[in-house]
C-alpha angles and dihedrals in degrees: 000000000000090000089055094052092051090053093051093051092050092052094050089049091054095048091051091050091051093051093050092053091051093052092049092051090051091051091049090049092052093046089052093050092049092050092051092050091048090051092049091050093049090049089053092049089050092053092051101041129060126213122243126215092282093051094254121135118256133183123247115260117245122234114261113237112233141167122230142193131199123244109244139177128253147125122289133182136211109223144159115231122208141139129266143190117220115233131182115233091200112053134134138199106217111215134179116266094181139040128247148090116302105243104178142003118209103186139043138204110293095028118130113228136187126225111277094018116145110254104171141345130227125208105277102182096100093040091050092053091049090052092050093049095048090046091056092048093047091053091051094051090046089059091047089052092050091048091051091049090053092047091047089055091053089045091241094126140036128254090242090062091048092050092047092054091047093052093048092050095048092049092049093046089052090052089050094051089047092054091050090050090053089048088052091046090057086075101070112212135184112264094200141018112266148084130308104239099165135030115192103178141054131212112275095033117134104242123207132189114290094011108147113246111166141000118218127189130184108229091196089064096055114135133185110241114202136175114211128189115258093248088071095056091093092052101048120083135177115271094022111147123253132197117212130192127182128187092232092066095050096244099316115154120234117194129213142145137242110268107172135019119194106227095213135073122232103239092210099051104021092230137113131217124254125183121196129190118231135216100235106151095147091046092235090144119075136198114275098022119148118226148168114242134190120197111210108225098173142341135214119204129210093009128159106260131196137173109267094227090067092064120086117199123197126168091351090306124114131207141165136198115247121195113240121166092340089308130115107237115197107228126184115227139183120226128217123177123359121213132171094332091316121110133198114236110211097173140016105037141070131215112278095020110149109236122189112239102173127044096018095119093075096042131106131196111294095006111161110247139185119212116226133179129023125303109247121225107250103194130031110206092204116101123235106252092217099053105017091233131111117247089257091063096071099091147184134220117299 
């Protein structure tokens, strides 16, 4: 009996020992598997991340999306931009030079008239009678003067009587000529060539001397009157070109040139007056129009041109970012003329260089970039048929 119990206890001991060894092997296998997975994961992370100066992992930087434009060649001007009011140098206020009722008006506002053309007619009945009366009296006194001359030659009258007859005739003749002049003034005529822009009277009105009747301006004599600050006096010269645009012509450009420069400064405004003649053959411009004008001081031809938004200026120094091997390279540049958001590059770039125009504010030297969008065409070589200038020649202040 005792032997049987001892055999059973030994069997149980062997079984427990075997189970323990199996569990330990399973644990070791699991730990080994986990260790291998962790190593594989770390290897992968090592392949994806880079180390910084301190040996710590860091993520790779993404390329910055940007837009670019190519540097191209074209013409650019240096101008001064200001506003102007158009004034006619030849204009006339037609006033009455006789008295009477206005019988008829032959023109209206907007009509073109020639010098001497009949504009209106006053009632001439009374004036005609006065002329006839004075004419008869003048003829009578002329005969009396001739009679006194004949008698004086024959010594039948005194010199005093002859002088008196002469004075009476001359005074009457002057009155007669004055009445004829008034009769002529009753026919109101245009004093200059031009256009009727104002009519102040109606038919049937009683007209008195110096009453305003019409206003006439000559559109061919229109000039642009400008007032420039004194600092521009050294830049402006006679015969310099100007470019004028008015809202009424939907952006059409009218050319002209500087005609007169006032050589004195207005002490209250600090400006001086400049008058420019305009090319207005079709009389599209009218007196009193308000316009924007650019005075062309100078022009550079075949210059390197770039959009102004691409240039970054700090502390009076300018630079751009040029694309090199998909990197943004900070490049210092020198600027010449500026014109309608276009700038002239005098140093730092070459033709066809690709310059970043959008996104450059957040860039640093050698930042990786990715070009997006289409590259716009900066300069159109074709000339504007209205102005004879390329689009890059409409300029802004330097």
